[in-house]
C-alpha positions as CSV (number, residue, x, y, z in Angstrom):
1,X,27.3,79.3,-32.4
2,X,28.7,82.8,-33.3
3,X,31.8,82.5,-30.6
4,X,32.5,78.8,-32.1
5,X,32.7,80.1,-35.9
6,X,34.7,83.8,-34.3
7,X,36.7,81.4,-32.1
8,X,37.7,78.9,-35.5
9,X,36.0,76.4,-33.9
10,X,33.0,75.5,-36.3
11,X,32.4,77.0,-39.7
12,X,29.7,78.9,-40.6
13,X,26.5,76.9,-42.7
14,X,26.9,80.1,-45.1
15,X,29.2,83.1,-46.2
16,X,32.3,83.4,-45.3
17,X,34.0,84.7,-42.3
18,X,37.0,87.1,-43.0
19,X,39.7,86.9,-40.3
20,X,42.4,90.0,-40.8
21,X,41.1,89.9,-44.5
22,X,41.6,86.4,-44.7
23,X,38.5,83.9,-45.7
24,X,39.3,80.9,-43.1
25,X,36.1,79.3,-43.5
26,X,38.1,77.7,-46.9
27,X,40.9,76.8,-44.0
28,X,41.7,72.9,-43.5
29,X,41.9,71.3,-39.9
30,X,45.6,71.8,-39.8
31,X,45.6,75.1,-40.7
32,X,42.4,76.3,-38.5
33,X,44.3,74.3,-35.3
34,X,47.4,76.4,-35.7
35,X,45.2,79.9,-36.3
36,X,43.4,79.1,-32.6
37,X,46.8,78.7,-31.3
38,X,48.3,81.8,-32.2
39,X,45.6,83.9,-33.1
40,X,42.9,83.0,-30.3
41,X,42.8,83.0,-26.9
42,X,40.0,81.4,-25.3
43,X,38.4,81.8,-21.8
44,X,35.5,79.0,-21.4
45,X,32.6,79.3,-18.9
46,X,33.3,76.3,-17.3
47,X,36.7,77.1,-17.3
48,X,38.4,73.8,-19.2
49,X,41.6,72.9,-17.1
50,X,43.0,69.3,-17.3
51,X,42.0,68.4,-13.7
52,X,45.4,65.9,-14.3
53,X,48.1,68.8,-14.7
54,X,49.4,71.4,-12.1
55,X,49.0,75.3,-12.5
56,X,51.7,75.9,-15.1
57,X,51.3,73.3,-17.6
58,X,47.4,74.2,-17.8
59,X,48.8,77.8,-18.2
60,X,51.4,76.7,-20.5
61,X,49.7,74.0,-22.7
62,X,49.3,76.4,-25.8
63,X,53.2,76.8,-26.1
64,X,53.6,73.5,-25.7
65,X,52.3,72.6,-28.7
66,X,54.0,75.7,-30.2
67,X,57.3,73.4,-29.3
68,X,58.4,76.5,-27.1
69,X,61.5,75.7,-25.3
70,X,60.1,74.4,-21.4
71,X,62.7,76.9,-19.7
72,X,61.1,79.7,-22.5
73,X,57.4,78.4,-21.1
74,X,58.7,78.4,-17.6
75,X,59.5,81.9,-17.7
76,X,56.7,83.3,-19.2
77,X,53.5,81.3,-17.4
78,X,55.6,82.6,-14.4
79,X,56.0,86.2,-14.6
80,X,51.8,86.4,-16.3
81,X,51.6,84.1,-12.7
82,X,53.1,86.8,-10.3
83,X,51.3,89.4,-12.4
84,X,47.7,87.7,-11.8
85,X,49.0,87.0,-7.9
86,X,49.1,82.9,-8.6
87,X,52.6,82.5,-8.3
88,X,51.7,80.5,-4.9
89,X,49.5,77.9,-6.8
90,X,51.8,76.8,-9.9
91,X,51.8,73.6,-7.9
92,X,48.2,73.1,-7.3
93,X,45.8,71.3,-9.7
94,X,42.7,72.8,-10.5
95,X,40.8,70.7,-8.7
96,X,42.6,73.0,-5.3
97,X,41.4,76.0,-6.5
98,X,38.2,78.6,-5.6
99,X,36.4,79.5,-8.8
100,X,38.4,83.4,-9.5
101,X,41.4,81.2,-8.7
102,X,40.6,78.7,-11.7
103,X,38.9,81.6,-13.7
104,X,43.0,83.3,-14.0
105,X,43.9,80.5,-14.2
106,X,42.1,80.1,-17.8
107,X,42.5,83.5,-18.7
108,X,46.5,83.5,-18.6
109,X,46.1,80.1,-20.3
110,X,44.2,82.2,-22.9
111,X,46.7,85.5,-23.1
112,X,50.0,83.2,-22.5
113,X,50.7,82.8,-26.6
114,X,49.9,86.5,-27.2
115,X,46.3,86.7,-29.0
116,X,44.7,89.0,-31.1
117,X,41.4,88.2,-29.8
118,X,40.3,86.9,-26.5
119,X,36.8,85.5,-26.9
120,X,35.0,85.0,-23.3
121,X,31.8,83.0,-22.5
122,X,30.3,84.2,-19.3
123,X,33.5,84.9,-18.2
124,X,32.0,85.7,-14.9
125,X,29.0,83.5,-14.5
126,X,30.1,81.8,-12.3
127,X,32.3,83.9,-9.8
128,X,31.0,86.1,-7.3
129,X,30.4,89.6,-7.3
130,X,33.9,90.7,-6.1
131,X,35.9,88.0,-8.0
132,X,33.5,88.9,-11.4
133,X,34.7,92.7,-10.5
134,X,38.5,92.4,-10.6
135,X,38.1,89.9,-14.1
136,X,35.7,92.5,-15.4
137,X,38.7,95.0,-14.5
138,X,41.5,93.1,-16.4
139,X,39.5,92.8,-19.3
140,X,39.1,96.2,-19.9
141,X,42.8,97.3,-18.9
142,X,43.6,94.4,-21.7
143,X,41.7,96.2,-24.1
144,X,42.9,99.0,-23.5
145,X,46.2,97.7,-24.5
146,X,44.9,97.2,-27.9
147,X,43.8,93.6,-27.6
148,X,40.5,92.7,-29.2
149,X,38.2,91.3,-26.2
150,X,35.0,89.8,-27.5
151,X,32.5,88.5,-24.5
152,X,29.5,86.6,-24.6
153,X,27.2,87.2,-21.8
154,X,23.5,87.5,-20.7
155,X,23.9,89.9,-18.0
156,X,23.4,93.4,-19.2
157,X,25.4,95.1,-16.6
158,X,28.4,93.4,-18.0
159,X,26.8,94.2,-21.8
160,X,26.9,98.1,-20.8
161,X,30.5,98.0,-20.0
162,X,31.5,97.0,-23.5
163,X,32.5,99.6,-26.1
164,X,30.5,98.0,-28.5
165,X,27.4,95.8,-27.6
166,X,25.4,93.7,-30.2
167,X,22.5,91.8,-29.0
168,X,21.6,88.5,-31.2
169,X,18.3,86.1,-30.5
170,X,17.7,83.7,-32.4
171,X,20.4,84.2,-34.8
172,X,19.5,87.5,-35.5
173,X,21.3,90.9,-35.3
174,X,19.1,92.9,-32.7
175,X,21.0,96.1,-32.0
176,X,23.9,97.1,-32.2
177,X,25.6,99.9,-30.1
178,X,28.4,101.7,-29.7
């Protein structure tokens, strides 16, 4: 629930949600959609890749919604795919990828638009330990570069790597550690 509220997918039943000092609880659907597309990157546990689209088309989807020209989308997605070691997979479809590759595609899609916040839902849950470690190192690197990274996890080891850990149970904060 908290992840959905932070990602502007749901509105709180009470109170306000301030994002960068702006109360977004009163935004209409169009304004919320614009906010999500411009400021928030999502990486879901099950990736939510569109299987009928290629890897490149999946990565470029947020920019396509923004109306970014095809040439610019391609250049940006190819540059990011190179950084993620996925250039040779751009013409493949999600069902042709390993779990780690699909996770990297989901991360690239979330990052391509240059979000202010990256929301992660159990980002290593479907991955083997080696791939999960590599993905976590990437998130640390992104955080070190100034990106706000918010991760929901039940894995205490992953949580212990975070700069701040907020434990929530039954809708209440039980601990807040830095």
